[in-house]
C-alpha positions as CSV (number, residue, x, y, z in Angstrom):
1,X,12.5,7.7,-11.0
2,X,14.2,5.1,-8.9
3,X,14.2,7.6,-6.0
4,X,10.6,8.0,-6.3
5,X,9.9,4.5,-6.2
6,X,12.4,4.2,-3.3
7,X,10.4,7.0,-1.5
8,X,7.1,5.4,-1.9
9,X,8.3,2.2,-1.1
10,X,9.7,3.4,2.2
11,X,6.7,5.1,3.0
12,X,4.3,2.0,2.4
13,X,6.8,-0.4,4.5
14,X,6.9,2.2,7.5
15,X,3.1,2.0,7.9
16,X,1.8,-0.7,10.5
17,X,-1.4,-1.0,8.4
18,X,0.4,-2.3,5.3
19,X,1.5,-5.4,7.2
20,X,-1.8,-5.8,8.9
21,X,-3.8,-5.6,5.8
22,X,-1.0,-8.0,3.7
23,X,-1.8,-10.6,6.5
24,X,-5.6,-10.0,6.5
25,X,-6.3,-11.2,2.9
26,X,-4.6,-14.5,3.1
27,X,-6.4,-15.4,6.3
28,X,-9.9,-14.4,4.4
29,X,-8.7,-16.7,1.5
30,X,-7.6,-19.3,4.0
31,X,-10.9,-19.7,5.8
32,X,-13.1,-19.5,2.7
33,X,-10.6,-22.3,0.6
34,X,-10.7,-24.3,4.1
35,X,-14.8,-24.8,3.4
36,X,-14.4,-25.9,0.2
37,X,-11.6,-27.9,0.8
38,X,-14.1,-30.2,2.9
39,X,-16.6,-30.6,0.1
40,X,-15.4,-34.3,-0.5
41,X,-17.9,-34.7,-3.2
42,X,-16.2,-32.5,-5.6
43,X,-12.8,-32.9,-7.6
44,X,-9.8,-31.4,-6.1
45,X,-9.5,-29.2,-9.2
46,X,-13.2,-27.9,-8.5
47,X,-12.5,-27.4,-5.1
48,X,-9.5,-25.2,-5.7
49,X,-11.4,-23.4,-8.3
50,X,-14.4,-22.3,-6.3
51,X,-12.3,-21.0,-3.5
52,X,-11.7,-17.9,-6.1
53,X,-15.2,-17.3,-6.6
54,X,-17.7,-15.0,-5.3
55,X,-17.9,-12.4,-2.8
56,X,-15.2,-13.7,-1.0
57,X,-12.9,-13.2,-3.7
58,X,-13.4,-9.5,-3.3
59,X,-13.3,-9.6,0.4
60,X,-9.8,-11.7,0.1
61,X,-8.6,-9.1,-2.2
62,X,-10.0,-6.0,-0.4
63,X,-7.2,-5.5,2.3
64,X,-4.4,-5.3,-0.9
65,X,-6.7,-2.7,-2.5
66,X,-7.1,-0.6,0.7
67,X,-3.4,-0.4,0.4
68,X,-3.7,1.0,-3.0
69,X,-6.2,3.3,-2.0
70,X,-4.1,4.5,1.0
71,X,-1.4,5.5,-1.3
72,X,-3.4,8.5,-2.1
73,X,-6.0,8.6,0.6
74,X,-3.9,8.9,3.6
75,X,-1.7,11.5,1.7
76,X,-4.6,13.7,1.5
77,X,-6.1,13.1,4.8
78,X,-2.9,14.0,6.6
79,X,-1.7,16.2,3.9
80,X,1.4,15.0,3.4
81,X,0.5,15.1,-0.7
82,X,2.3,18.8,-0.2
83,X,5.4,16.8,1.0
84,X,5.4,14.2,-1.4
85,X,5.1,17.1,-4.2
86,X,7.6,19.1,-3.2
87,X,10.0,15.9,-2.7
88,X,9.1,14.5,-6.1
89,X,7.9,17.3,-7.9
90,X,6.7,16.0,-11.2
91,X,3.0,14.5,-11.1
92,X,4.0,12.0,-13.4
93,X,6.7,10.7,-11.1
94,X,4.3,10.7,-8.1
95,X,1.8,8.8,-10.0
96,X,4.5,6.3,-11.5
97,X,6.2,5.7,-8.4
98,X,2.8,5.1,-6.2
99,X,1.6,2.8,-9.4
100,X,4.4,0.8,-9.7
101,X,4.7,-0.1,-5.7
102,X,1.3,-0.8,-5.7
103,X,1.2,-3.0,-8.3
104,X,4.2,-4.8,-6.7
105,X,2.1,-5.1,-3.5
106,X,-0.8,-6.1,-5.4
107,X,1.6,-9.0,-7.3
108,X,2.7,-10.3,-3.9
109,X,-0.6,-10.3,-2.4
110,X,-2.3,-12.2,-5.3
111,X,0.3,-15.0,-4.9
112,X,-0.4,-15.0,-1.0
113,X,-3.9,-16.1,-1.5
114,X,-3.1,-18.8,-3.9
115,X,-0.4,-20.0,-1.3
116,X,-3.3,-19.6,1.5
117,X,-5.7,-21.7,-0.8
118,X,-3.1,-24.9,-1.0
119,X,-2.0,-24.6,2.8
120,X,-6.0,-24.8,3.5
121,X,-6.3,-27.6,1.2
122,X,-3.1,-29.3,2.9
123,X,-4.7,-28.8,6.3
124,X,-8.2,-30.6,5.1
125,X,-5.9,-33.5,3.4
126,X,-7.1,-32.6,0.0
127,X,-4.1,-30.7,-1.7
128,X,-4.4,-29.9,-5.3
129,X,-0.8,-30.6,-6.7
130,X,-1.1,-30.0,-10.4
131,X,1.8,-27.5,-10.9
132,X,0.9,-26.5,-14.3
133,X,-2.8,-25.8,-13.3
134,X,-1.8,-23.9,-10.0
135,X,0.5,-21.7,-12.3
136,X,-2.3,-20.7,-14.4
137,X,-4.7,-19.8,-11.2
138,X,-1.6,-17.9,-9.8
139,X,-1.1,-15.6,-12.6
140,X,-4.9,-15.0,-12.6
141,X,-4.8,-14.0,-9.2
142,X,-1.7,-11.9,-9.5
143,X,-3.3,-10.1,-12.7
144,X,-6.6,-9.8,-10.7
145,X,-4.9,-8.3,-7.6
146,X,-2.7,-6.0,-9.5
147,X,-5.5,-4.3,-11.8
148,X,-7.9,-4.4,-8.7
149,X,-5.4,-2.4,-6.8
150,X,-4.7,0.1,-9.3
151,X,-8.2,0.8,-9.6
152,X,-8.2,1.4,-6.0
153,X,-5.3,3.9,-6.3
154,X,-6.8,5.8,-9.2
155,X,-10.1,6.0,-7.5
156,X,-8.6,7.5,-4.3
157,X,-6.3,9.9,-6.4
158,X,-9.5,11.2,-8.0
159,X,-11.6,11.6,-4.9
160,X,-8.9,12.5,-2.6
161,X,-10.9,10.6,0.0
162,X,-9.8,7.1,1.2
163,X,-13.3,6.5,2.7
164,X,-15.2,7.5,-0.4
165,X,-12.6,5.3,-2.7
166,X,-12.8,2.3,-0.3
167,X,-16.6,2.2,-0.4
168,X,-16.4,2.4,-4.2
169,X,-14.3,-0.3,-4.3
170,X,-16.9,-2.5,-2.2
171,X,-19.8,-1.2,-3.7
172,X,-18.6,-1.5,-7.5
173,X,-17.7,-5.4,-7.6
174,X,-20.7,-6.3,-5.5
175,X,-23.8,-4.2,-5.9
176,X,-23.2,-2.5,-9.2
177,X,-21.7,-5.6,-11.0
178,X,-24.7,-7.8,-9.9
179,X,-27.0,-5.2,-10.8
180,X,-25.4,-5.1,-14.4
181,X,-25.4,-8.5,-14.3
182,X,-29.2,-8.8,-14.1
183,X,-29.6,-6.0,-16.3
184,X,-28.0,-8.5,-19.1
185,X,-24.9,-6.6,-19.6
186,X,-22.3,-8.6,-21.4
187,X,-20.3,-10.5,-18.9
188,X,-16.9,-9.6,-20.8
189,X,-17.9,-5.9,-19.9
190,X,-18.4,-6.3,-16.1
191,X,-14.9,-5.3,-15.0
192,X,-14.2,-7.4,-11.9
193,X,-16.4,-10.3,-12.3
194,X,-14.8,-11.1,-15.9
195,X,-11.1,-10.5,-14.3
196,X,-12.1,-13.4,-11.9
197,X,-12.7,-15.8,-14.7
198,X,-9.0,-15.9,-15.3
199,X,-8.3,-17.1,-11.8
200,X,-8.8,-20.8,-13.2
201,X,-6.9,-24.2,-13.5
202,X,-9.1,-25.3,-16.5
203,X,-6.8,-24.5,-19.6
204,X,-9.8,-25.2,-21.8
205,X,-11.4,-22.3,-20.2
206,X,-8.4,-20.4,-20.9
207,X,-8.6,-21.7,-24.6
208,X,-12.0,-20.3,-25.1
209,X,-10.8,-16.9,-24.6
210,X,-10.7,-16.0,-20.6
211,X,-7.2,-14.7,-21.2
212,X,-8.8,-11.7,-22.6
213,X,-11.1,-11.6,-19.5
214,X,-9.2,-8.8,-17.5
215,X,-9.4,-6.3,-20.6
216,X,-12.2,-4.4,-19.0
217,X,-10.6,-3.9,-15.6
218,X,-7.6,-3.1,-17.2
219,X,-9.3,-0.4,-19.2
220,X,-10.8,0.8,-16.3
221,X,-7.7,0.9,-14.3
222,X,-6.0,2.9,-17.1
223,X,-8.9,5.3,-17.3
224,X,-8.5,6.1,-13.6
225,X,-4.8,6.3,-13.3
226,X,-5.0,8.8,-16.5
227,X,-7.5,10.6,-14.9
228,X,-5.5,10.8,-11.7
229,X,-2.6,12.3,-13.8
230,X,-4.7,14.9,-15.1
231,X,-6.0,15.8,-11.6
232,X,-2.7,15.6,-9.9
233,X,-1.4,18.4,-12.5
234,X,-4.2,20.7,-11.9
235,X,-4.6,20.2,-8.5
236,X,-1.4,19.5,-6.8
237,X,1.5,20.5,-9.2
């Protein structure tokens, strides 16, 4: 399994697009956080939390998701899945290696978003310095980014099309989840929206049940990864 992870890691780091996408997310987050940091009528805690809400959070995480999508999308587009299958052989090893490397990339990307937010606040002269609260938000950002990337990986594996997968990953948290909200669907069942609630510095919010908010997104990620394993066995094994 270590050889499979090494193989996937080399593939990931050798692509120039990986580094471009890794840098893009924090830049988007920095700009959005800078806007909120200038709202002097709000507390530092509120400004920090507001930097992780709405469509801009989706946009900031999207570049990392695109890397997860490309893990399978590029394989099918350039037909390198044949080489990967011949090298790693077992579908479980292929999927496992991609999931682990994608999750690690998502974790680093999530941490980078928090770092970009703190940098924006420092530039604006409104730095939030509560270490424990920032740690809570950091955990939430990492969880959100990791699960989002894994969903993207799974969608790309099932669809075998990077464009279709990326469109789905944009449309679902923006359009579909908005419609779900308008349809009075239980907020805890709206995957991305619910998981984003974990990115908070408010310990009372977490005590009120926000720790379970990523469950819907976790179930979605597991479901797509399981479906990916089935399709890999049937189509590419």
